[in-house]
GURO-279152 format. One line per 2 residues: their letters; for each residue x, y, z of N, C-alpha, C. Coordinates in Angstrom, 3 decimals, padded with zeros to 6 digits. Each point is the difference from the previous one (the first is absolute). Layout:
% residues N
A = X,Y,Z,X,Y,Z,X,Y,Z  ...
% end
This chain:
% residues 232
MM = 014.128,014.655,-024.490,-001.454,-000.629,-000.114,-000.768,000.226,-001.306  -000.301,-000.963,-000.943,-000.676,000.057,-000.771,-001.220,000.584,000.105
LS = -000.692,000.414,-000.797,-001.150,001.237,000.137,-001.136,-001.147,000.410  -000.211,-001.133,-000.272,-001.210,-000.741,000.682,000.247,-000.898,001.353
TR = 001.503,-000.083,000.450,000.066,-000.964,000.906,-001.289,000.297,001.473  000.036,001.334,000.138,-000.343,000.410,001.042,-001.613,-000.696,-000.145
AF = -000.618,000.460,-001.126,-001.507,-000.454,-000.002,000.241,-001.821,000.134  000.921,-000.460,-000.747,-000.230,-001.726,-000.185,000.628,-000.116,001.501
SA = 000.688,000.315,000.891,000.201,-000.091,000.959,-001.372,-000.065,001.142  -000.703,001.202,-000.099,-001.081,000.215,000.547,-001.212,-000.985,-000.632
TR = -000.458,-000.323,-001.262,-000.375,-001.362,-000.092,000.016,-001.441,000.475  001.285,-000.040,000.297,000.683,-001.177,000.481,-000.707,000.104,001.176
QA = 000.393,000.395,000.915,-000.121,000.574,001.242,-001.596,-000.452,000.692  -000.927,001.034,-000.883,-001.499,-000.197,000.121,-000.124,-001.259,-000.537
TR = 000.463,-000.936,-000.874,-000.692,-001.005,-000.227,001.060,-001.247,000.442  000.676,000.191,000.978,001.061,-000.931,000.665,000.290,-001.181,-000.445
GV = 000.846,000.169,-001.092,000.315,-001.195,-000.771,001.140,-000.019,-000.906  001.417,000.774,000.728,000.977,-000.109,-000.798,001.286,-000.050,001.414
VG = 000.922,-000.179,-000.445,001.420,-000.287,000.857,000.989,001.019,-001.003  000.133,001.243,000.762,001.050,001.116,-000.770,-001.503,000.817,-001.195
AG = 000.381,001.280,-000.274,-000.733,000.201,-001.244,000.495,001.080,-000.645  001.382,-000.142,-000.472,000.756,000.273,-000.600,000.210,-000.418,-001.482
VG = 000.430,000.235,-000.646,000.882,-000.502,-001.419,000.711,-001.399,000.522  -000.312,-001.249,-000.673,000.310,-000.965,000.320,-000.802,-000.805,001.321
AV = -000.780,000.632,000.317,-000.739,-000.398,001.220,-000.312,-001.315,-000.366  -000.043,-001.148,001.371,-000.083,-001.142,-000.119,-002.139,-000.022,000.196
RS = -000.756,000.169,-000.436,-001.425,000.249,000.109,-000.870,-001.366,-000.045  -000.890,-000.231,000.905,-000.929,-000.956,-000.666,-001.484,000.470,-000.349
KH = -000.697,-000.970,-000.526,-000.997,000.437,-000.680,-000.973,000.701,001.143  -000.888,000.507,-000.309,-001.481,000.140,000.474,-000.840,-001.229,-000.516
TV = -001.045,-000.324,001.029,-000.934,-000.788,-000.322,-001.167,000.345,000.420  -001.130,000.037,-000.388,-001.392,-000.171,000.337,-000.363,-000.968,001.820
PD = -000.246,000.730,000.911,000.309,-000.455,001.495,-001.357,-001.073,-000.238  000.116,-001.561,000.630,-001.200,-000.330,000.219,-000.753,000.595,000.718
LD = -001.896,-000.031,000.069,-000.616,000.239,000.639,-000.088,-000.428,001.350  -000.666,000.693,000.517,-000.017,-000.853,001.670,-001.434,-000.628,000.273
YD = -000.462,-000.430,-001.062,-001.651,-000.497,000.059,-000.356,-000.199,-001.611  -000.735,-001.036,-000.142,-000.428,-000.580,-001.097,-000.963,001.133,-000.810
YN = -000.095,-000.020,-001.478,-000.246,000.980,-000.737,-001.796,000.294,000.563  -000.452,-000.484,000.640,-001.636,000.229,000.284,-000.106,000.480,000.929
EL = 000.901,-000.016,001.024,000.193,000.398,001.079,-001.028,001.874,000.306  000.503,000.528,-000.574,-001.142,001.230,-000.076,-001.202,-000.090,-000.683
EP = -000.668,-000.848,-000.346,-001.474,000.153,-000.480,-001.068,000.196,001.362  -000.784,000.528,-000.761,-000.619,000.540,-001.098,000.426,001.462,-000.544
VI = 001.001,000.787,000.911,000.584,000.997,000.039,000.906,000.246,-001.309  000.758,-001.140,-000.510,000.835,-000.062,-000.949,000.394,-001.348,-000.399
SA = -000.684,-000.195,-001.551,-000.143,-001.864,-000.087,001.230,-000.299,000.026  -000.112,-001.179,-000.175,001.237,-000.971,-000.244,000.667,000.087,-001.261
KI = -001.173,000.636,-001.207,000.918,-000.068,-001.316,000.526,001.387,-000.002  -000.452,001.098,000.603,001.088,001.040,000.248,000.900,-000.139,000.615
MK = 000.467,-000.504,001.005,000.989,-000.273,000.564,001.175,-000.993,-000.690  -000.718,-000.775,-000.429,000.761,-000.766,-001.171,001.044,000.616,-001.137
LH = -001.142,000.914,-000.554,000.742,000.709,-001.325,001.059,001.254,001.116  -000.694,000.523,000.869,000.487,001.318,000.017,001.487,-000.761,000.394
HD = 000.023,-000.677,001.369,001.347,-000.538,000.594,000.926,-000.796,-001.441  -000.645,-001.118,-000.414,001.070,-000.512,-000.810,000.185,000.544,-001.207
KH = -000.845,000.787,-000.451,000.334,000.654,-001.567,000.293,001.459,000.352  -000.688,001.033,000.136,000.041,001.146,000.600,001.596,000.215,000.731
HA = 000.036,-000.514,001.302,001.065,000.120,000.514,001.230,-000.673,-000.672  -000.466,-001.246,-000.558,001.531,-000.386,-000.657,000.243,001.044,-000.984
TY = -000.586,000.876,-000.606,000.316,000.166,-001.018,000.947,001.249,000.254  -000.202,000.774,001.600,000.733,001.024,000.172,001.564,-000.730,000.424
VS = -000.059,-001.110,000.385,001.242,-000.607,000.559,000.920,-000.098,-001.148  -000.859,-001.021,-001.047,001.129,-000.274,-001.063,000.760,000.930,-000.870
SL = -001.246,001.458,-000.404,000.469,001.260,000.234,001.268,000.788,000.503  -000.534,-000.237,001.391,001.237,000.516,000.881,001.258,-000.556,-000.248
NA = 000.199,-001.323,000.251,001.102,-000.437,-000.219,000.800,-000.118,-001.470  -000.910,000.416,-000.559,000.465,000.153,-001.883,000.770,001.115,000.166
AE = -000.426,001.178,000.224,-000.018,001.322,000.232,001.714,000.028,001.021  -000.112,-000.565,000.978,001.268,-000.046,000.863,001.321,-000.561,-000.704
EK = -000.510,-001.006,-001.108,001.099,-000.728,-000.977,000.569,001.192,-000.338  -000.647,000.532,-000.677,000.209,000.932,-001.397,000.398,001.288,000.650
LL = -000.116,000.104,001.264,000.593,001.279,000.813,001.616,-000.313,000.490  -000.160,-001.289,000.302,001.806,-000.388,000.477,000.791,-000.269,-001.409
EA = -000.709,-000.348,-000.868,000.697,-000.167,-001.366,000.187,002.045,-000.506  -000.600,000.909,-000.089,000.148,001.120,-000.283,000.798,000.791,001.138
QA = 000.016,-000.342,001.240,001.500,000.417,001.097,001.021,-000.423,-000.568  000.049,-001.374,-000.548,001.441,-000.797,-000.099,000.497,001.128,-001.145
KN = -000.680,000.285,-001.130,000.389,000.493,-001.106,000.019,001.737,000.442  -000.195,000.377,000.737,-000.317,001.156,000.961,-000.541,000.963,-001.466
NV = -001.478,-000.779,-000.440,-000.844,000.567,-000.964,-001.020,000.933,000.829  000.369,001.251,-000.160,-001.140,000.652,000.976,-001.209,-000.020,-000.677
AA = -000.335,000.402,-001.160,-000.802,000.246,-000.714,-001.115,-001.262,000.219  000.818,-001.439,000.077,-000.875,-000.826,000.311,-000.985,-000.064,001.216
QV = 001.011,-000.215,001.185,-000.323,000.567,001.199,-001.125,000.736,000.115  -000.062,001.426,-000.059,-000.931,000.559,-000.081,-001.166,-000.455,-000.461
AL = 000.126,-000.007,-001.535,-001.404,-000.941,-000.360,-000.665,-001.055,000.707  001.164,-000.662,000.769,-000.516,-001.648,000.548,-001.233,000.992,001.382
QP = 000.448,000.983,000.864,-000.693,000.415,000.824,-001.536,000.110,000.044  -000.858,000.292,-000.941,-001.081,-000.527,000.270,-000.605,-001.067,-000.008
AL = 000.306,-001.079,-000.351,-000.064,-001.194,000.233,000.462,-000.739,001.068  000.894,000.459,000.698,000.389,-000.426,001.375,-000.599,000.530,001.180
TF = -000.660,001.374,000.050,-000.787,000.639,000.517,-001.753,-001.135,000.044  -000.331,000.275,-001.488,-001.351,-000.644,-000.050,000.465,-001.393,001.022
NA = 000.480,-000.716,-000.960,-000.092,-001.609,000.669,000.079,-000.001,001.136  001.209,000.141,000.525,000.461,000.176,001.308,-000.928,000.455,000.875
GG = -001.078,001.064,-000.561,-000.786,000.472,001.135,-001.494,-000.983,-000.186  -000.093,-000.571,-000.887,-001.271,-001.072,-000.091,000.635,-001.689,000.741
HV = 001.254,000.020,-000.012,-000.007,-001.265,000.678,000.341,000.329,001.440  000.701,001.138,000.692,-000.343,000.191,001.057,-001.302,000.409,000.581
NH = -000.784,000.888,-000.893,-001.316,000.234,000.737,-001.044,-001.654,-000.138  000.408,-000.380,-000.857,-001.037,-001.424,-000.034,000.512,-000.663,001.362
TI = 001.393,-000.297,000.213,000.393,-000.649,001.194,-000.504,000.451,001.042  -000.006,001.600,000.493,-000.984,000.146,001.110,-001.520,-000.454,000.190
FW = -000.212,000.280,-001.785,-001.968,-000.071,000.228,-000.473,-001.857,000.085  000.967,-000.559,-000.035,-000.164,-001.422,000.167,-000.198,-000.388,001.600
KN = 001.072,000.365,000.228,-000.073,000.069,001.680,-000.959,001.038,000.699  -000.769,000.859,-000.719,-000.796,001.126,000.938,-001.103,-000.919,000.168
LI = -000.455,-000.796,-000.827,-000.997,-001.069,-000.417,-000.261,-001.031,001.323  -001.284,-000.608,000.209,-000.104,-001.070,000.700,-001.151,-000.241,-000.294
GE = -000.696,-001.295,000.362,-001.563,000.032,-000.357,-000.491,000.185,001.325  -001.613,000.120,-000.361,-000.314,000.353,001.423,-000.583,-001.108,000.878
KN = 000.329,-001.373,-000.277,-000.381,-001.150,001.077,001.430,-000.102,000.685  001.194,001.112,-000.967,000.991,-000.289,001.029,000.745,001.524,000.669
GG = -001.181,000.802,000.088,000.303,001.030,000.742,000.106,001.342,-000.840  -000.388,-000.663,-000.973,000.082,001.473,-000.721,-001.532,000.992,000.111
GQ = 001.033,001.427,-000.159,-001.424,001.091,000.237,000.522,000.264,001.679  000.524,-001.029,000.851,-000.452,000.349,001.630,001.704,000.842,000.115
LH = -000.460,001.494,000.480,001.326,000.517,000.599,-000.003,-000.302,001.581  000.579,-000.256,000.865,000.091,-000.410,001.073,000.906,001.073,001.011
DG = -000.240,000.229,001.036,001.224,001.113,001.026,000.499,-000.319,-000.148  000.937,001.205,-000.022,001.380,000.235,-000.158,000.537,001.918,-000.403
AL = 001.371,-000.177,-000.483,000.753,001.399,-000.256,-001.076,000.386,-001.418  -000.209,-001.002,-000.732,-000.537,000.955,-001.150,-001.393,000.125,000.081
KT = -000.887,-000.517,000.829,-001.680,000.345,000.112,000.577,001.033,000.464  000.722,000.386,001.146,-000.018,000.963,000.969,000.222,001.422,-001.170
AI = 001.192,-000.352,-001.156,000.444,001.424,-000.619,-001.480,-000.206,-001.177  -000.525,-000.800,-000.350,-000.882,000.152,-000.587,-001.382,000.785,000.438
EQ = -000.104,000.112,001.369,-001.109,000.331,000.377,000.316,000.933,000.721  001.073,000.795,000.392,000.681,001.218,000.250,000.094,001.060,-001.207
QY = -000.048,-000.676,-001.321,000.184,000.953,-001.325,-001.386,000.191,-000.648  -000.826,-001.095,000.046,-001.012,-000.127,-000.844,-001.455,-000.262,000.673
GT = 000.078,-000.675,001.239,-001.078,000.201,000.377,-000.590,-001.842,000.153  000.326,-000.024,-001.373,-000.911,-001.658,000.009,000.796,-000.548,-001.015
LG = -000.091,-001.328,000.017,000.398,-000.701,-000.697,-000.718,000.184,-001.880  -001.194,-000.200,000.305,-000.835,000.475,-000.764,000.161,001.317,-000.530
AL = 000.544,000.944,000.880,000.360,001.625,-001.125,001.104,-000.441,-000.454  001.130,-000.608,000.299,001.354,-000.239,-000.533,-000.644,-000.967,-001.249
ST = -000.904,-000.920,-000.247,000.083,-000.635,-001.269,-000.637,000.879,-001.023  -001.019,001.269,000.419,-000.742,000.581,-000.513,001.282,000.907,-000.639
AV = 000.851,000.602,000.630,001.231,000.714,-000.329,000.709,-000.593,-001.082  000.610,-001.445,000.277,000.386,-000.641,-000.838,-000.653,-000.260,-001.580
NA = -001.284,-000.365,000.293,-000.451,-000.272,-001.274,-000.389,001.260,-000.791  -000.057,001.470,000.400,-000.421,001.218,-000.367,001.442,000.402,-001.198
KT = 000.975,-000.197,001.214,001.476,-000.143,-000.960,000.210,-000.882,-000.742  -000.171,-001.106,-000.291,000.234,-001.097,-000.687,-001.286,000.205,-001.564
AG = -001.012,000.599,000.460,-001.231,000.313,-001.013,000.420,000.763,-001.261  000.894,001.211,000.393,000.659,001.319,-000.314,001.067,-000.178,-000.766
IL = 000.383,-001.387,-000.177,001.201,000.097,-001.023,-000.518,-000.384,-001.430  000.895,000.978,-000.899,-000.390,-000.201,-001.227,001.036,-000.839,-000.389
GS = -001.297,-001.157,-000.553,000.782,-001.187,-000.847,000.324,-000.885,001.189  001.578,-000.709,-000.313,000.179,-001.171,000.841,000.954,000.573,000.874
GW = -000.138,-000.715,001.741,000.745,000.566,000.839,000.234,-001.138,000.899  000.062,001.016,001.523,-000.394,-000.810,001.393,-000.665,001.143,001.047
GW = -000.736,-000.623,000.732,-000.297,000.743,001.527,000.756,-000.532,000.862  000.673,001.051,000.715,000.781,-000.577,001.271,-000.790,000.778,001.497
LT = 000.838,-000.847,000.663,-000.306,-000.188,001.520,001.365,000.082,000.113  000.749,001.052,000.557,001.652,000.499,000.197,000.290,000.373,001.031
FN = 002.110,-000.145,000.441,000.172,000.895,001.365,000.638,000.971,-000.790  -000.303,001.255,000.228,000.515,000.951,-000.364,000.965,000.525,000.781
KA = 001.379,-000.308,-000.621,001.539,000.295,000.950,000.154,001.023,000.571  -000.352,000.877,-000.799,-000.300,001.799,000.201,-000.475,000.097,001.195
LG = -001.330,-000.019,000.043,-000.774,-000.077,000.668,-000.239,-000.647,001.577  000.473,-001.679,-000.704,000.053,-000.315,001.020,-001.471,-000.710,000.603
RL = -000.513,-000.202,-000.765,-001.256,-000.332,000.156,-000.854,-000.763,-001.143  -001.143,-000.122,000.324,-000.810,-001.193,-001.174,-000.550,001.094,-001.437
DV = 000.138,-000.272,-001.194,-000.703,000.455,-001.100,-000.835,-000.352,-001.000  -000.386,000.774,-000.835,-000.646,-000.571,-000.943,000.369,000.756,-001.146
IS = 000.503,-001.315,-001.134,000.394,000.293,-001.136,-000.599,-000.819,-001.390  000.481,000.648,-000.970,-000.161,-000.840,-001.154,001.157,000.466,-001.266
TA = 000.669,-001.214,-000.352,000.672,000.109,-000.896,-000.386,-000.553,-001.470  000.839,000.323,-000.749,-000.259,000.017,-001.452,000.362,-001.457,-000.706
NQ = -000.467,-000.612,-001.048,000.391,-001.137,-000.653,000.419,-000.914,001.299  001.596,-000.378,000.047,000.416,-000.841,000.809,000.722,000.765,000.973
DM = 000.425,001.441,000.161,000.872,000.599,000.997,-000.338,-000.395,001.478  001.441,-000.159,000.446,-000.171,-000.179,001.442,-000.132,000.718,000.978
PS = -000.721,-000.022,001.080,-000.244,001.253,001.139,001.565,000.157,000.364  001.101,-000.700,000.194,001.367,000.431,000.752,000.465,001.254,-001.624
SV = -000.013,-000.125,-000.699,000.080,001.219,-001.394,-000.707,001.227,000.851  -000.753,000.215,000.572,-000.594,001.139,000.485,000.197,-000.198,001.542
GH = 000.959,-000.571,001.032,000.163,-000.046,001.129,-000.907,-000.560,000.957  -000.593,-000.846,-000.625,-000.892,-001.018,000.849,000.214,-001.213,-000.172
VP = -000.465,-000.734,001.565,000.164,-001.912,000.167,-001.247,-000.247,-000.751  -000.287,-000.971,-000.639,-000.958,-000.429,-000.335,-000.644,-001.104,001.137
LL = -001.403,000.247,000.309,-000.593,-000.516,001.384,-000.952,-001.129,-000.716  -000.941,000.940,-000.789,-001.156,-000.950,-000.737,-000.359,000.516,-001.471
GI = 000.286,-000.645,-000.993,-000.253,000.296,-001.091,-001.158,-000.368,-000.661  -000.807,000.674,-000.732,-001.267,-000.090,-000.777,000.550,-000.136,-001.809
DA = 000.091,-001.455,-000.375,000.219,000.396,-001.316,-001.182,000.289,-000.945  000.104,001.337,-000.741,-000.951,000.320,-000.956,000.334,-000.056,-001.388
WE = 000.502,-000.979,-000.170,000.355,-000.534,-001.708,-001.248,-000.666,-000.332  -000.663,-000.111,-001.217,-001.721,-000.242,-000.164,000.708,-001.781,000.348
HA = 001.415,-000.616,-000.310,-000.018,-001.227,-000.019,-000.295,-000.589,001.412  000.344,000.768,000.779,-000.546,-000.435,001.513,-001.582,-000.050,000.482
YY = -000.793,000.402,-001.145,-001.275,-000.243,000.465,-001.289,000.099,-000.955  001.000,-000.084,-001.308,-001.254,000.159,-000.829,-000.922,-001.261,-000.268
LD = 000.800,-001.078,-000.311,-001.153,-001.250,-000.478,-000.998,000.000,001.264  000.323,000.623,000.896,-001.197,-000.414,001.640,-000.567,001.234,-000.067
YN = 000.574,001.191,-000.022,-001.044,000.852,000.289,-000.348,000.974,-001.627  000.374,-000.423,-000.995,-000.189,000.952,-001.311,000.824,001.414,000.017
NV = -000.910,001.117,-000.129,000.481,000.976,000.444,-000.593,000.794,001.297  -000.507,-000.623,000.603,-000.455,000.467,000.955,000.985,-000.196,001.397
KA = 001.004,000.540,-000.616,001.545,-000.234,001.082,-000.712,000.951,001.556  -000.643,000.423,000.312,-000.653,000.718,001.373,-000.159,-001.097,000.832
DY = -000.870,-001.322,-000.327,-000.395,-001.097,000.647,001.439,-000.910,000.230  000.664,-000.012,-000.507,001.496,-001.059,000.071,000.811,001.285,000.628
FK = -000.224,001.347,000.284,000.753,000.833,001.360,-000.616,-000.025,000.914  -001.139,-000.459,000.099,-000.918,-000.298,001.063,000.119,-001.023,000.700
NI = -000.039,-001.003,-000.827,-000.062,-001.664,000.320,001.292,-000.355,000.648  001.612,000.483,-000.504,000.885,-000.435,000.016,000.454,-000.007,001.731
WR = -000.671,001.142,000.836,000.166,000.143,001.088,-000.232,-001.066,001.004  -000.763,-001.082,-000.840,-000.546,-000.929,000.690,001.156,-001.168,000.436
VV = 000.927,000.228,-001.158,001.167,-000.817,-000.062,000.969,000.483,000.323  000.209,001.002,000.590,001.531,000.544,000.787,000.622,-000.871,001.054
NW = 001.365,-000.245,-000.313,000.670,-000.707,000.878,000.446,000.897,001.420  -000.873,000.185,000.887,000.422,001.501,000.768,001.200,-000.614,000.702
KD = 000.190,-001.328,000.649,001.636,000.019,000.330,000.469,000.006,-000.574  000.163,000.180,-001.753,001.492,000.458,-000.648,-000.050,001.089,-000.047
VA = -001.196,000.765,-000.026,000.398,001.599,-000.232,000.390,000.290,001.497  -000.057,-000.178,001.250,000.129,000.256,001.343,001.400,-000.462,-000.152
KR = 000.655,-000.779,-000.284,001.261,-000.470,000.156,001.069,001.057,-000.918  -000.374,000.198,-001.138,000.603,000.946,-000.924,-000.249,001.578,000.992
YD = -001.184,000.306,000.646,000.168,001.079,000.534,000.993,000.178,001.471  -000.059,-000.688,000.576,000.670,-000.476,000.651,001.732,000.329,-000.003
DA = 000.738,-000.881,-001.226,001.215,-000.021,-000.259,-000.120,001.183,-000.613  -000.754,000.912,-000.691,000.419,001.323,-000.315,000.060,000.896,000.829
VA = -000.712,-000.039,001.311,000.031,000.960,001.204,001.575,-000.477,000.378  000.270,-001.427,000.393,000.900,-000.206,000.678,001.840,000.614,-001.114
QH = -000.439,000.078,-000.906,001.400,000.605,-001.059,-000.166,001.608,000.000  -001.318,000.489,-000.013,-000.082,001.341,000.855,000.791,000.428,000.392
KA = -000.458,-000.519,001.488,000.646,000.524,001.240,001.367,-000.408,000.332  000.672,-001.096,-000.901,001.180,-000.256,000.276,000.771,001.157,-000.485
% end
């Protein structure tokens, strides 16, 4: 096995876009997923202008950069160029994370008029109340963790596979929760491009308001799937 085959396979599995993952693999290119809603769906919490830039420009850049890095990696593997494979690892990790994290982020959101911010009875609500007491207490914990990020990154509500329960973590840059053994349930993008045009430097207001447009149905489904897999 060449040096980077395992990392490449993990990246392709996370982004679900390959048939085979070794040298000479037949691969499909990653694409930016369509939004399930219009750009103005999340207003006034997140403006249509930010959504269009964030989805069509920033996410698209991660996708195009990931595709380019994977093409270069396949070429390096074919030539058994270990140095080139090692040099590509940061680009693969960063851009794969950017693609995966944003794909989750879009699904995690929905407008208030369509149920945003509404957590209904179910396994997730029960787990939140058992561990954090209230949804408000959970949001406070997530926001505190997210606000503590130095530079850019993400705040997360996750399922901690080692502990078999909910957890609150942050990741730097575009690192994925899976890199530390967590299943991502809800992500809050703390990069400036996610909020600056609407909130300027008052990111605390962005962290506070985004809970109004959380798609709890999506988060609950992710939780149910994580629990089922943990018990299997």
